[in-house]
N, C-alpha and C positions, 0 to 999 in steps of 0.2 A: 613368465618363470615356472608356471605351471603344470613346464612340458612331462616332467617329472613325473609325479605320482598327481596321475589326469581324474577328477573322480563323477559319479554323474551326477554334480550336481557343476561340473564346469560345462560339462555337455548339452544339460540344459538351456544351461545362460549358452555355449555355441548357438543350440538350434535356438534360439530368441534372436537372438543375432542375428544369422544367416535368411528368419522369415519376414523382419520388416526389413532386412535388403533386398530379397527376392521377393515381398510388397511394394516396395516401394521404385523397384526402377524405370520407373516415368519419367520421375521427381526429378528437375530437373535442376541448376547452379544457377539464379542468373545474380554477375554483381557489376552495379553499375556504377558511374563516375561516382567519386567523391569530394569533396576539398583538401580536404587533412587530407596529406599523406607523415601526417606525424606519428611517431613508432612505439609502443608502450611494450614492455615484459612485465610479469607480473612472474616474478618464481617460492618457489617456498618448498622447503624437507623437510621429511618425517621423518620422523632421528629412531636411529638403529631395528629397522626393521627388520633388516634381512633376520636369521640363521647364521651370517659369516657379519652380526654389523654393524652391514653397511645402512647408512641413509638410501632414500627414496628420495627424489629432485620433480618436481612440477617444475615446468615451461609452458606458461600462457605469452605471445604476442600479436600485439594485434597492427595495424596500418594504420591509421585516422582509427571507423567503425569496424574495420572486417576484422574478422580474426583472422589467422595465416599458418596458428605454428600449435602449437597442442602438442606435448612430452612429457611420458612421463617416467623417470629409470634411474638404474641403480648408480649412486653415487660414484667414483672408480679407487675418489683413497678412502678409509675409516678416520671416525671422529672422535673428540672425546665428550662430546655434549653437542647440545643440543643448536646454541648459536653458531659453533663452531660447524655444521654441519648447514646450514641458510652462510655460512662465510662462505661457504666451499664452493655453492650451489649457488652465488653470485656471481665467485671470480669465475671458475669454471665458465659462465656466459656472455663475461665481459665480451670476450674478442667478437662467440658468435654475433651479439647483438649489436657491433662493431661492423663486422661484417655483413648483416643484415642491412646495417644503416646502406651503406658504401650499394649494394646490391641497388636500392631502393632509386637511392639519387641516384643512377643508371640509368636505372624506366624512366624517370622525372624529366632529366637534364634538365638537373637544378637542390639546389642542397640544404638540406636539412636542415633542420633546430636536431638536435642532439637527443636521442633516444633516452625517453623515459622510465626509470630500471625501482618497477614497485616493489621493496622487502618489507616482510610485514616485522624483523626483532630491529629491535632500533636499537639494540645494541652494534648491529651488524650494521648497520648506517653512520652509527657515532665512528665505532671503527675506523672505519674507509676514509668517513668521512675529514672524520678529524685526526686522524692517527691515533697514537699510543697503547696500551694496553701493554702486559706482557706478550712476546708471541711463544709458541712453547718448543717452535724449530725455525730452522731457514729459511726454509717454503711455506710456511704459513708472515713471513713476514713479508717473504719475497709478495702475496698471493694480499697482503694486507696495503703491499707501494706499488700496487697494479689498480687494484681498488681506488686506489686516492690521487696517486697520475691520470687516472681514468676525468675524476672530476674533477683533477683542478684544469685541465686539457680541453675539458668539456666536451669533452669526446660522448660521454652519456652523466644523464641524471638520476643517482640518483636518490630516491626519497622513501621516505615513512608511509609503509601502505595501513591505514587508519585498519 
């Protein structure tokens, strides 16, 4: 995001990261077998942080106790409220978590429990799991139905993260 207007502080941060990488070249990552292959995803959205008023979406995904995916990116669509930004974050990642679950099932050759998606906005969880409310566009209504369908069909378990 800061490619256009790089500051001296940004260069200092970059040098710090490069210094860490240079100093830890000998480290290796060792993965061990684990009992659980349950998928859990944590979602959060930071409302209207950019100059164009788009929100930031953060995603963290685990398989068992292993961290397998981390992402922080600008949302593609604009939202009118923090709750709507959280709602968009959830529905934008439903397909991804389902695809990842299929991948884990392929690797383990076994049927997996539905992925658990942790969402910190209780209003979003209620909207998706129980429905209701007034959606301002047909696109948001479609997102709401997509989320509710995923929960009803047990493709994903959407819960409130405390």
